[in-house]
N, C-alpha and C positions, 0 to 999 in steps of 0.2 A: 420672211425667214430671218431668224436671229443671226446677227453677225458676231455675238458674243462667243469667245473661245470656251471650250470645255475645260474642266479642270485638268484633264489629262494633257491637253495641249499646253495649258499654262505651266504645268509642272515640267513638261518636257523642255519648253523654252527656257524656263528660269526656275530651277529646283530650289529648295530651302537654302542649300549651301551657298548659293550665289547671293541671296539676300543677306545672309550672315556676313559674307565676305565684304559686302558693301557697307556694312554697318561698323560701329566700334565694338561689337561683341568679341569676347575672347574665345568664342566657341570655334574660331578658325584662326589660322595664322601661326605665329611663332609659339604661342602658348599651348594651344590644343588643336586637334582636328576633329572635334565633336560634329562639326557641320555635316561631314559626310555620314555620320551615324544617323543625323536627323533626316537626311535624304531617305534612308531606308526606313526609319521609323514612321515618318509622315506618309510615305508611299504605302506602307503596310496598313496604317490607319485609314487612309482614304479608300483603299480597296475594301477593307472590312466594313467601312461605313457607307457603302454603296456610292462612292464617289461624291459624297456630300461633304461640305466644308466641316472642319473640326474645331472644337473649343480647347483652348490652351490655357493652362495655369503655370506661372513660373514664379518661384520664390527666390528673390535676390535679383533685382533688375536696375539698380540705380548706379552701381559703381563706375560703369563705363559710358554713361551719358545715353546717347541714342544707341543702344546696344540691341541684344537679342529681342527684348520686348517690342522695340520699334520695328525690327525686322519681321517678327511674326505679324505685326499689325499691317504689314504691306503685302503679305502673301494672300492671293486670291483664294486659296484653299484653306485659309483660317477664318472662321466665322467670328470668333472672339478671342482676345487674349487679355487675361487678368493677371496683373503683376502685383506681388506683395513684397513689401520691403520696410524696414524700420527707418530708413533714410528717405528723405523727400526726393521726388523725381525731378530731373531738370526740365525735361520736355514731356508733354502729356503723350499718351499712347494713340491719340487719334480717335476717330469715330468707332472703330472696332475694339478699342482698348479701354480697360478699366484699371486704374491704379489704386491700390489699398495701402495706405500709410499705417501699417499695423505689424506687430510681431507675429509671424506666421505660425509660431510653435506654441501659441496659446489658444485657449478656447475661443477667445474673441476673434483671433485671426481665422480660425477654422470656420466660425460662423459667418464671418464676413465673406469668406471665399465661397462657402456653401450657397450664398444668396445668388451666385452667378453660375453655378455648376449644374450638373456634373460635367467633368472634362474628359476629353479623349486623350490628352497629353498632359501630364503633370511632371513638372521639373523642379528639383531641388538644386539650386545653384547659389546658396547663401554663403555661410562662414565654413561649411564642410567639417564641422565638428561631429564627433561621435554621437552626442546626445541629440543634436538637431537632425542628422541624417536618419537615426533610428525613429525619431518622432515623426519625421516626414512620412514614412511608410505606414506607421501605426495609425497616425492621425488622418492622413489624406486618402488612404484606400477606399474609404467610404464615398469619396467624391469621384472615383474613377469609373468612368462610363464603360460600357460594353459596346463597341470595342474601346480599349483604353491601354495606355502604356504609362507606367511611372518611370521616370529617369532620375537617378541621383548621381550628379557629376562629382568629379574630384574626389574619389574615395582612396585615401592612402592605401598603397598595396599591402602594407603590413597589417592594416586594420580590416581588411575585407571579411575575413572570417569572423572576426568579433562583431562586425556590423550584422552579418547575415544571421549569426547565432542569436543576437540580441532581438532582431526582428521576428524570428521564429516563424518564417513563412517559406515553405519548401519550394514555392514557385519562383523565388528570386534567382536571378543568374547574374554573374559578373562578366562584364565585357571589357577587354582592353582595347582602347582606341589608339592607333598609332599616333605618336605626336611628331612634331616637326623637330628640326636640329636643335633649336634653343631650348625646346621643352626637354629634350633628352639631356642636354648639357646641364640644365639647372634642376634636373630630376623633378620636374613638376609631375604630379599624378595624372595619368590619363585614363584611370579606371572608372567605370560607371557601373551601378547596380541597376538591373532592369526588373520590373514586375510587369508581365504582359497578361492582359485580360481580354481574351478574343472570344468571338462566337463559337460555341461548341467546344470550348476548352475543357469543360467539365462533364460533357456528355459521354 
């Protein structure tokens, strides 16, 4: 009899938010509270994926050292994490991780990412500019698996409508994630845009 824990047990004992809080990621703590959003996102993907591990792509993984990319690499419910960044990474992402030192918003970046896809979870957490966030959805939707969720973090509140109109995708939705005290004080944006691709969605 196998003594390995199921993914349900692993998730119950240590959800994604705990892995983020144990890392240098800014997905949790005084800047944002995205970690709790990812508890819901990853639980939904695991359920839709028949409780099989998921593949993750994140754009923007080097600023905080061993941040979210390294946290994903430690999660038993993540099969592979691919990180893209124009800056070199400080520490590699381990056996389950692939780091691509490339501009994600170019055709070269897309092709490099495609070699390891498709992905169940795709995250844009780079410079948060209008042009990059629009390109993320337009370029990377082709790499989104079924089930799959695309998450664009840190969308300025005043720019949400402009982003969504530029992307021209009626399936997009905006979610405001509550921030901590300092995030509110310094007016950091805690808005994300989601694109959800699930089984039976278009049936």
